[in-house]
C-alpha positions in Angstrom: -11.3 67.3 77.2 -14.5 65.3 76.9 -14.2 64.9 73.0 -14.1 61.4 71.7 -12.3 60.7 68.5 -14.3 58.2 66.3 -12.6 55.3 64.6 -14.9 55.3 61.6 -15.1 57.7 58.7 -16.9 60.8 59.7 -17.8 63.5 57.2 -19.3 66.1 59.6 -19.7 66.7 63.3 -22.8 68.3 65.0 -21.7 70.1 68.2 -24.0 71.4 70.9 -22.6 73.6 73.7 -24.4 75.0 76.9 -23.4 77.7 79.3 -24.0 78.1 83.0 -27.4 79.6 82.4 -28.4 76.5 80.5 -28.5 78.2 77.0 -27.4 75.8 74.2 -25.6 76.7 71.1 -25.6 74.3 68.1 -22.7 74.2 65.5 -22.0 71.9 62.4 -18.4 71.1 61.7 -17.4 69.4 58.4 -14.5 67.0 58.2 -12.0 67.7 55.3 -8.3 67.1 54.5 -5.5 69.3 53.2 -4.8 69.6 49.4 -2.7 67.0 47.6 0.1 67.6 45.2 -1.0 67.1 41.5 0.5 64.0 39.9 1.2 62.8 36.3 0.9 66.2 34.7 0.7 66.0 30.9 0.1 68.6 28.2 -0.7 68.3 24.5 -2.1 70.2 21.6 -4.0 69.1 18.6 -3.7 72.2 16.4 -0.7 74.1 17.9 -3.1 76.8 19.1 -4.5 75.5 22.3 -2.6 73.5 24.9 -4.6 71.1 27.0 -3.1 69.9 30.3 -4.3 67.2 32.7 -3.2 65.7 36.0 -4.3 63.4 38.8 -5.7 65.5 41.6 -5.4 62.6 44.1 -8.0 61.8 46.7 -11.5 62.5 45.7 -13.5 64.9 48.0 -17.0 64.3 49.1 -19.8 66.5 47.6 -20.6 67.8 51.1 -17.0 68.9 51.7 -17.2 72.7 52.3 -13.4 73.0 52.0 -13.2 74.5 48.6 -10.0 74.0 46.6 -8.7 76.3 43.8 -6.3 75.2 41.0 -4.1 77.8 39.2 -1.6 77.2 36.4 1.3 79.5 36.0 3.5 79.7 32.8 6.7 80.7 34.5 8.7 81.4 31.4 6.1 83.8 29.9 4.4 87.0 31.0 0.9 85.5 30.7 -1.4 85.9 33.7 -2.1 82.9 35.9 -4.8 80.6 34.5 -7.6 79.2 36.6 -8.2 75.6 36.1 -10.6 72.8 37.0 -9.7 70.1 39.5 -7.8 68.0 36.9 -7.9 69.9 33.6 -6.6 73.1 32.3 -6.5 74.7 28.8 -4.7 77.8 27.7 -3.7 79.4 24.4 -0.3 78.6 23.1 2.3 81.3 23.4 3.5 82.3 19.9 7.0 81.1 19.0 7.4 79.4 22.4 8.5 75.8 22.2 9.7 75.0 25.7 7.1 75.5 28.4 7.6 75.5 32.2 4.3 75.4 34.0 3.5 75.3 37.7 0.2 74.0 39.0 -0.9 75.3 42.5 -3.7 73.9 44.5 -5.0 75.8 47.7 -7.8 75.4 50.3 -8.4 76.4 53.9 -6.1 73.7 55.2 -3.0 74.4 53.1 -1.4 74.7 49.6 0.5 72.3 47.2 2.1 72.7 43.8 3.9 70.7 41.0 6.1 71.9 38.1 6.1 70.3 34.6 8.3 71.1 31.6 7.5 70.1 27.9 8.2 71.0 24.3 5.0 71.8 22.5 6.3 70.2 19.2 6.6 66.9 21.0 3.2 67.1 22.5 1.1 67.3 19.3 -1.9 64.9 19.1 -3.3 65.3 15.6 -7.1 64.9 15.2 -8.3 63.3 12.0 -11.6 63.5 10.1 -12.5 61.1 7.2 -12.6 62.7 3.8 -13.3 59.9 1.3 -13.3 56.1 1.1 -13.1 54.7 -2.5 -13.1 50.8 -2.5 -11.9 48.8 -5.6 -11.8 45.1 -6.4 -8.7 44.2 -4.4 -7.8 47.6 -2.8 -9.3 50.7 -1.2 -8.3 54.4 -1.4 -8.5 56.3 1.9 -8.2 60.1 2.5 -8.6 62.2 5.7 -8.0 65.7 6.9 -5.9 66.8 10.0 -7.0 69.7 12.2 -4.7 72.6 12.7 -2.9 72.6 9.4 -0.3 70.1 10.6 0.3 68.4 7.3 2.8 71.1 6.2 5.2 69.9 8.8 5.0 66.3 7.7 3.0 63.8 9.7 3.6 60.1 10.2 0.2 58.4 9.9 -1.1 54.8 10.1 -4.0 53.4 8.2 -5.3 50.0 9.2 -7.8 47.4 8.1 -9.2 45.9 11.2 -8.0 42.3 11.9 -6.0 42.3 8.7 -3.1 44.6 7.9 -1.6 48.0 8.9 0.2 50.5 6.6 2.3 53.4 7.6 2.7 56.5 5.4 4.2 59.9 5.4 1.6 62.6 5.0 2.8 65.9 3.8 0.2 68.0 2.0 -0.5 71.6 1.4 -4.2 70.9 1.1 -4.4 69.3 4.5 -5.5 65.9 3.2 -3.7 62.6 3.7 -4.2 59.9 1.1 -3.3 56.2 1.1 -4.2 52.9 -0.8 -4.5 49.6 0.9 -4.1 46.6 -1.4 -4.3 42.8 -1.4 -7.9 42.7 -0.4 -10.4 40.1 -1.4 -13.0 41.0 -4.0 -16.6 41.5 -2.8 -15.6 41.5 0.9 -16.7 43.8 3.8 -13.9 45.6 5.6 -13.4 48.3 8.4 -10.6 50.9 8.3 -9.3 53.5 10.7 -6.3 55.9 10.8 -4.2 58.0 13.2 -1.2 60.3 12.9 1.8 61.6 14.8 4.2 64.5 14.4 7.4 63.0 15.8 6.5 59.3 15.9 6.6 59.2 19.7 3.2 60.5 20.6 0.3 59.3 18.4 -3.1 60.9 18.1 -6.2 58.9 18.7 -7.7 56.4 16.1 -10.5 57.7 14.0 -13.9 56.1 14.2 -13.8 52.9 11.9 -15.2 53.4 8.5 -17.0 50.4 6.8 -16.7 49.6 3.1 -17.0 46.6 0.7 -14.7 45.9 -2.2 -16.1 45.5 -5.7 -16.8 42.1 -7.2 -14.3 40.6 -9.6 -14.8 38.6 -12.7 -11.8 36.5 -14.0 -11.6 34.2 -17.0 -9.8 30.8 -17.2 -8.9 30.6 -20.8 -7.7 27.5 -22.8 -7.4 26.5 -26.4 -7.2 23.5 -28.8 -5.3 23.8 -32.1 -6.3 22.0 -35.2 -4.0 22.1 -38.3 -5.8 22.7 -41.6 -4.8 20.2 -44.3 -5.4 22.6 -47.2 -3.2 25.5 -46.0 -0.7 26.5 -43.4 -3.4 28.0 -41.3 -4.7 26.7 -38.0 -8.1 26.6 -36.4 -8.0 27.6 -32.7 -10.9 26.6 -30.6 -11.1 28.8 -27.5 -12.9 27.9 -24.3 -13.2 30.0 -21.2 -15.0 29.8 -17.9 -15.8 32.9 -15.8 -15.1 33.0 -12.0 -17.0 35.6 -10.1 -15.6 36.6 -6.7 -18.5 37.6 -4.5 -22.2 37.0 -4.9 -22.7 35.6 -8.4 -26.4 36.6 -8.2 -25.5 40.2 -8.0 -23.1 40.1 -11.1 -24.3 39.6 -14.6 -21.8 39.3 -17.5 -23.2 41.3 -20.4 -20.6 40.4 -23.1 -17.1 39.2 -23.8 -14.5 41.2 -25.8 -12.3 38.9 -27.9 -9.2 40.2 -29.6 -6.2 38.6 -31.2 -3.1 40.0 -32.8 -0.7 38.3 -35.4 2.0 39.9 -37.5 1.0 43.4 -36.3 -2.7 43.0 -37.2 -5.3 43.2 -34.5 -8.7 41.7 -34.8 -11.6 42.0 -32.4 -14.9 40.3 -31.9 -17.8 40.7 -29.5 -19.4 37.6 -28.0 -22.7 37.4 -26.1 -22.5 37.1 -22.3 -24.0 33.6 -22.5 -21.3 32.2 -24.7 -18.0 30.6 -23.5 -16.5 29.3 -26.7 -15.1 30.8 -29.9 -13.2 29.8 -33.0 -10.4 31.8 -34.5 -8.4 31.1 -37.7 -4.8 32.1 -37.5 -1.7 31.7 -39.6 1.5 29.7 -38.9 3.1 32.4 -36.8 2.8 33.4 -33.2 -0.6 34.8 -32.2 -1.6 36.5 -28.9 -5.3 36.1 -27.9 -7.1 38.1 -25.2 -10.6 37.7 -23.8 -12.2 40.1 -21.2 -15.7 40.0 -19.6 -17.9 43.0 -19.3 -19.9 42.6 -16.0 -22.8 44.7 -14.9 -21.0 45.7 -11.7 -17.5 45.4 -10.6 -14.4 44.8 -12.7 -13.0 42.1 -15.0 -9.4 41.1 -15.6 -8.5 40.1 -19.2 -7.3 36.5 -19.8 -4.5 36.1 -22.4 -3.0 33.1 -24.1 -0.3 32.7 -26.7 -0.5 30.3 -29.7 3.1 29.1 -30.5 4.5 29.2 -34.0 3.7 26.3 -36.2 6.6 23.8 -36.3 8.4 21.1 -34.5 9.1 21.9 -30.8 11.8 19.2 -30.6 10.0 17.6 -27.5 8.6 14.1 -27.9 5.6 13.7 -25.6 6.0 11.0 -23.0 3.2 8.4 -23.0 2.1 6.4 -20.0 -0.8 4.9 -18.3 -2.3 6.1 -15.0 -5.1 4.9 -12.7 -7.4 6.3 -10.1 -7.5 5.3 -6.5 -10.2 3.4 -4.8 -12.3 6.6 -4.4 -12.0 7.3 -8.2 -9.6 10.3 -7.8 -6.6 11.0 -9.9 -3.2 12.1 -8.5 -1.3 13.1 -11.6 2.4 13.8 -11.7 4.8 14.7 -14.4 8.5 15.5 -14.9 9.3 19.1 -14.2 10.8 21.0 -17.1 13.3 23.9 -16.7 12.0 25.6 -19.8 8.6 26.1 -18.2 8.2 29.7 -16.8 4.5 30.2 -16.3 3.1 26.9 -14.9 1.5 23.9 -16.3 -2.0 23.1 -17.8 -3.6 19.6 -17.7 -6.5 19.1 -20.2 -8.5 15.9 -20.3 -11.4 14.5 -22.3 -13.5 11.3 -22.3 -12.4 9.1 -25.2 -14.8 7.0 -27.2 -17.8 9.3 -26.9 -20.0 9.5 -29.9 -20.8 13.2 -29.0 -18.1 15.8 -29.4 -15.6 15.7 -26.6 -16.0 18.5 -24.0 -12.5 19.6 -23.0 -11.8 20.2 -19.4 -8.6 21.7 -18.0 -6.9 22.7 -14.8 -3.8 24.8 -14.2 -0.9 24.3 -11.8 1.6 27.1 -10.9 5.2 27.1 -11.8 7.3 24.7 -9.7 4.4 22.4 -9.0 4.6 19.0 -10.9 1.6 17.3 -9.3 -2.2 17.8 -9.6 -5.1 16.3 -7.7 -8.4 15.8 -9.6 -11.5 14.9 -7.5 -13.7 12.0 -8.4 -16.6 14.4 -9.2 -15.0 15.1 -12.6 -14.9 11.5 -13.7 -17.1 8.5 -14.4 -16.1 4.9 -13.7 -15.4 2.7 -16.8 -14.6 5.7 -19.0 -11.2 6.2 -20.5 -9.6 9.6 -20.1 -6.6 11.1 -21.8 -4.7 13.8 -19.9 -2.4 16.1 -21.9 0.2 17.9 -19.8 1.3 21.3 -21.3 4.2 23.5 -20.1 3.8 27.2 -20.4 6.6 29.5 -21.6 6.8 33.0 -23.3 6.2 31.3 -26.7 3.0 29.5 -25.6 2.2 26.0 -24.4 4.1 22.9 -25.4 2.8 19.3 -25.0 5.0 17.4 -22.6 3.2 14.2 -21.6 0.1 12.1 -22.6 -1.3 10.1 -19.8 -4.3 7.7 -20.3 -6.3 6.0 -17.6 -9.5 5.1 -15.8 -10.7 6.5 -12.5 -12.1 2.9 -11.9 -11.8 0.0 -14.3 -14.7 -2.4 -14.9 -14.5 -6.1 -15.8 -17.5 -6.4 -18.3 -15.5 -5.7 -21.4 -16.7 -6.8 -24.8 -16.3 -10.4 -26.0 -13.8 -11.2 -28.8 -15.1 -12.2 -32.3 -14.0 -15.8 -33.1 -12.7 -16.5 -36.6 -14.4 -19.5 -38.4 -13.6 -22.1 -39.5 -11.6 -23.3 -36.6 -8.4 -25.3 -37.5 -8.9 -28.7 -35.9 -6.7 -31.8 -35.8 -7.1 -35.1 -34.0 -5.2 -33.8 -30.9 -5.2 -30.0 -31.1 -7.4 -26.9 -31.7 -6.2 -23.6 -33.0 -8.4 -20.6 -32.1 -8.1 -17.2 -33.7 -10.1 -14.1 -32.9 -10.5 -10.4 -33.7 -10.4 -7.8 -31.0 -9.6 -4.1 -30.7 -7.7 -3.9 -27.4 -7.1 -0.1 -27.9 -10.8 0.7 -28.4 -11.4 3.7 -26.1 -15.0 2.5 -25.5 -13.6 -0.4 -23.5 -14.3 0.1 -19.7 -10.8 -1.1 -18.8 -7.3 -1.7 -20.2 -7.0 -5.1 -21.9 -4.1 -7.1 -20.3 -4.5 -10.4 -22.2 -6.9 -13.2 -22.9 -8.2 -16.3 -21.2 -8.9 -19.4 -23.4 -10.7 -22.4 -21.9 -11.6 -25.8 -23.4 -13.9 -28.3 -21.8 -15.1 -31.7 -22.8 -18.8 -31.7 -23.6 -21.4 -34.0 -25.2 -22.0 -37.8 -24.7 -18.3 -38.5 -25.4 -17.3 -37.2 -22.0 -17.2 -40.0 -19.4 -20.2 -40.0 -17.1 -19.6 -39.6 -13.4 -16.2 -38.0 -13.9 -15.2 -34.4 -14.1 -14.7 -33.3 -17.7 -11.2 -32.3 -18.7 -10.6 -28.5 -18.6 -7.8 -26.7 -20.4 -7.0 -23.1 -19.4 -4.5 -21.0 -21.4 -3.7 -17.4 -20.4 -2.3 -15.1 -23.1 -0.3 -12.3 -21.6 0.1 -10.2 -24.7 -3.1 -8.3 -25.6 -1.9 -8.1 -29.2 -1.7 -11.9 -29.6 -5.0 -13.1 -31.1 -4.4 -16.8 -31.7 -3.5 -19.8 -29.5 -3.1 -23.6 -30.1 -4.2 -26.1 -27.5 -2.7 -29.5 -27.8 -3.0 -32.9 -26.0 -6.7 -33.4 -26.9 -8.4 -36.7 -27.5 -9.5 -37.7 -31.0 -13.2 -37.7 -31.9 -14.0 -35.7 -28.8 -16.3 -32.7 -28.6 -15.0 -29.6 -26.8 -16.5 -26.2 -25.9 -14.0 -23.4 -26.5 -14.3 -20.0 -24.9 -12.2 -16.8 -25.3 -12.6 -13.8 -23.0 -10.6 -10.6 -22.7 -8.7 -10.1 -19.4 -8.6 -6.8 -17.4 -7.2 -5.9 -14.0 -10.6 -6.7 -12.6 -10.8 -10.1 -14.2 -12.2 -11.8 -17.4 -14.9 -10.2 -19.4 -17.7 -11.6 -21.5 -16.6 -14.8 -23.3 -17.1 -15.8 -26.9 -17.8 -19.6 -27.2 -17.8 -22.2 -29.9 -18.2 -26.1 -29.9 -15.8 -28.2 -32.0 -15.0 -31.9 -32.4 -11.5 -33.2 -32.9 -10.8 -35.4 -36.0 -10.0 -39.1 -36.2 -6.3 -39.9 -36.4 -6.1 -42.1 -39.5 -2.4 -41.8 -39.6 -1.9 -43.7 -36.4 -4.1 -46.5 -37.7 -2.1 -46.6 -40.9 1.1 -46.7 -39.0 0.0 -49.6 -36.9 -0.9 -51.6 -40.0 2.0 -50.6 -42.2 4.8 -51.0 -39.6 4.9 -54.8 -39.4 4.5 -55.0 -43.2 7.4 -52.7 -43.7 9.5 -54.5 -41.2 8.8 -57.8 -43.0 9.6 -56.3 -46.3 12.8 -54.8 -45.0 13.9 -58.2 -43.5 13.1 -59.9 -46.8 15.2 -57.3 -48.7 18.1 -57.7 -46.3 18.0 -61.5 -46.3 17.5 -62.0 -50.1 21.2 -62.3 -50.9 21.5 -65.1 -48.2 18.4 -67.0 -49.5 20.4 -70.2 -50.5 22.1 -70.5 -47.2 18.8 -70.0 -45.3 17.2 -72.6 -47.6 19.8 -75.2 -46.6 19.5 -74.4 -42.9 15.8 -74.8 -43.0 16.1 -78.1 -44.8 18.5 -79.4 -42.2 16.1 -78.3 -39.4 12.8 -79.4 -40.8 13.6 -82.5 -42.9 14.8 -86.1 -42.0 18.2 -87.2 -43.3 18.0 -89.0 -46.6 17.8 -92.8 -46.2 17.4 -92.8 -42.5 14.7 -95.2 -41.2 14.0 -95.7 -37.5 12.3 -98.9 -36.4 10.0 -98.3 -33.5 10.5 -101.7 -31.7 14.2 -101.4 -31.7 14.0 -97.9 -30.4 11.7 -99.0 -27.6 14.1 -101.7 -26.5 16.9 -99.1 -26.7 14.9 -96.8 -24.4 14.3 -99.6 -21.9 18.0 -100.5 -21.9 19.0 -96.9 -21.5 16.5 -96.4 -18.6 18.1 -99.3 -16.7 21.6 -97.9 -17.2 20.6 -94.4 -16.2 19.2 -95.6 -12.9 22.8 -96.3 -11.8 23.9 -92.7 -12.6 24.6 -90.3 -9.8 22.2 -87.5 -9.8 24.0 -84.2 -10.0 22.8 -80.8 -10.9 23.8 -79.9 -14.4 23.0 -76.6 -16.0 24.1 -77.6 -19.6 26.2 -80.1 -21.5 28.3 -80.0 -24.5 29.1 -82.8 -26.9 32.2 -82.2 -29.0 32.8 -84.4 -31.9 36.5 -84.4 -32.9 37.7 -85.8 -36.2 41.2 -86.8 -37.2 41.5 -83.6 -39.1 42.4 -80.2 -37.5 38.8 -79.2 -38.0 36.5 -79.5 -35.0 32.7 -79.6 -35.1 30.6 -78.8 -32.0 27.1 -80.1 -31.6 24.7 -78.6 -29.0 22.8 -81.3 -27.2 19.7 -79.5 -25.8 17.7 -79.8 -29.1 18.0 -83.4 -30.5 16.8 -82.6 -33.9 19.6 -84.3 -35.8 19.8 -88.0 -36.2 22.9 -90.2 -35.8 23.8 -92.1 -38.9 26.9 -93.7 -40.4 28.5 -92.1 -43.3 27.8 -95.0 -45.6 24.3 -95.7 -44.4 22.9 -94.6 -47.8 24.5 -97.6 -49.5 23.9 -100.2 -46.8 20.8 -101.0 -44.8 20.7 -99.8 -41.2 22.2 -102.0 -38.7 21.5 -102.5 -35.1 24.2 -100.0 -34.1 23.0 -97.1 -36.3 19.5 -96.1 -35.5 17.6 -92.8 -35.7 16.6 -91.2 -32.4 13.1 -89.6 -32.0 13.2 -86.0 -31.1 10.3 -86.1 -28.7 12.2 -88.3 -26.3 14.9 -86.7 -24.3 17.0 -89.2 -22.1 19.7 -87.9 -19.9 22.4 -90.1 -21.4 22.4 -92.6 -24.3 25.1 -94.7 -25.7 25.1 -96.6 -28.9 27.7 -98.9 -30.4 28.0 -99.1 -34.1 30.3 -100.9 -36.6 32.2 -98.3 -38.6 35.0 -98.5 -41.0 38.5 -97.8 -39.8 38.5 -94.3 -41.3 35.6 -93.3 -39.1 36.0 -90.0 -37.1 37.1 -90.1 -33.5 34.7 -88.7 -30.9 35.4 -86.8 -27.7 32.8 -86.2 -25.1 33.6 -83.6 -22.4 31.5 -83.1 -19.3 32.6 -83.5 -15.8 29.3 -83.4 -14.0 27.0 -85.3 -16.3 28.8 -88.3 -17.6 31.1 -89.2 -14.8 30.1 -92.9 -14.6 29.7 -93.8 -18.2 33.3 -95.0 -18.6 32.8 -97.8 -16.1 30.0 -99.5 -18.1 31.8 -99.3 -21.5 35.4 -99.9 -20.6 35.4 -103.0 -22.7 35.2 -100.9 -25.9 36.9 -97.5 -25.0 39.1 -95.9 -22.3 37.1 -93.1 -20.7 38.4 -90.6 -18.1 36.7 -87.8 -16.2 37.1 -84.5 -17.8 38.2 -86.0 -21.2 37.2 -89.1 -23.1 39.5 -90.2 -25.8 39.8 -93.1 -28.2 43.1 -94.9 -28.5 44.6 -95.1 -31.9 44.4 -98.8 -31.8 40.7 -98.6 -31.4 40.4 -96.6 -34.6 41.6 -99.7 -36.5 38.6 -101.7 -35.3 35.5 -102.1 -37.4 33.2 -100.7 -34.8 33.0 -97.3 -33.1 31.1 -96.0 -30.1 28.9 -92.9 -30.5 27.8 -91.3 -27.2 25.1 -88.7 -27.2 23.0 -87.3 -24.4 20.9 -84.5 -23.1 20.7 -83.2 -19.6 17.6 -81.2 -18.7 17.2 -78.9 -15.7 14.6 -80.0 -13.3 
């Protein structure tokens, strides 16, 4: 009643007891716990001979625990004796021809007893144990084989072989010899791999993985084969130039190509040739028919795949290659593209070569798979300013067919060659015609020629000092046009002419020449001959009218016959007229007309402004001049003059019409005639008198 129960974990108690006499007795009591029921019992066999069972015994006992437990396994559906087991493991021989097992696991100690029952089918509890037999690696595959303990392969095992971190393959292994074999493919040449395997009888319970086995695939040598065909002129044969480049997968330093085996077959005949390992070219002469060519390398280690190519039959393929120009980007790279053809079944091949090299062209090529119509070529393959020709071939079962020809530069340069000017230059007084020679298709050119730039500039002492010289620029857009005429130049002027080829980057080196325009003698001749010809033409036209012109000139430039003007009388006449004109009313008058009317129906008009004619009586030739008939000097121009003259009765009547200039003359001379405004007339009675009045005048604009 004096025992205290501790609250902490206690493994043992030391007890001391004393009686009435005072004698003490010591005793050590260990703390333990009753047995626990086994949990998660499982049984399996690896060879169908021994069955191994395991379970979870539960709470672990301390090493100092003196409460010993015993484990016993009973096969209840057999007559076998109970089997003593360890705390969590037990093994027993398999009962012949027994598939279904019913086992009971019993655990006992001083504190009690527990048990658990487990049923299983031994065929479902097989865990095959594997052992590696052989690992045989190839170039792109590996062959694996292993053995299975217990002769389980006769029943048919499901196994798995796995390349670590790559792929897994399942296979059915049924073998009398007890070995399982498999082959893992699609590996990389000259690569290190690890493989492991496991098997299962029913597919539900898998045995453990084997220890990984490490291996390396063999190195691989492949050949990239291409050809160029040259037709022989003297026969139907062809010369095929073969080129190949080896590709070694793995460490190239470990692989040495010893030789190449070359073979070709045509019309059932097979020919072979051995080439040294350092060579990568060969020439083969074939006929006009189809020819199959194969080249295979012989490496020191590893394996080599043969490369084959077909030479198509000689003849027209019916396909006209498409030609076009291409250009690289700013980095000097090419992005090539072409039209995809449905007849192509095995991809495309693009070959290129530097044009214009004096040395033989080294052909380079690159292949594209079927369905791909683009190709990227890095700048490391190309040189700026070099022209490249790309031939695009399509592959089919009959060989390769040329589809497109593309020409271009990775980068164009501007320093192209200068043209060659043709001399002598055709020159006129106002134009210059330049002609030159140039090969715009020359592959040596560092760029495509897009045209020409022609310039003319005034030079020499003829150009005006202090002023900018005239400059003529003419661009020729057609690179095949090699002449140009520049007009509008000055005569006898010196010009410097330059011609340079144009590219996308600008003009190249110019070719220059200095010329002088000619003198325009024709213009001088025209200036001299034009008036002469005009006068000659007028003379020819007026020659039929020469008599009439002669009379007119006589009347204009000669005095009338028999007329004599006395200067004193004329001076008195002028003074008298001056006094009379002072009484005239000043009015503006633009012009006057004097009409002289005769008795006859005929009328004669005299224009007054030029007083070049002289008034005279008709019979003045026979009688001396009187006071009333006097000549008038042409240098004197009065506004109005009136003269009275004695004339015979048959003298002509005169009518003077002017409303603005002679409005007052009738008042001063009414004693001789009747004058009215607007019309002055002579009465018929006056015509019978022996005198007549002649009125003449001239009004000038002031």
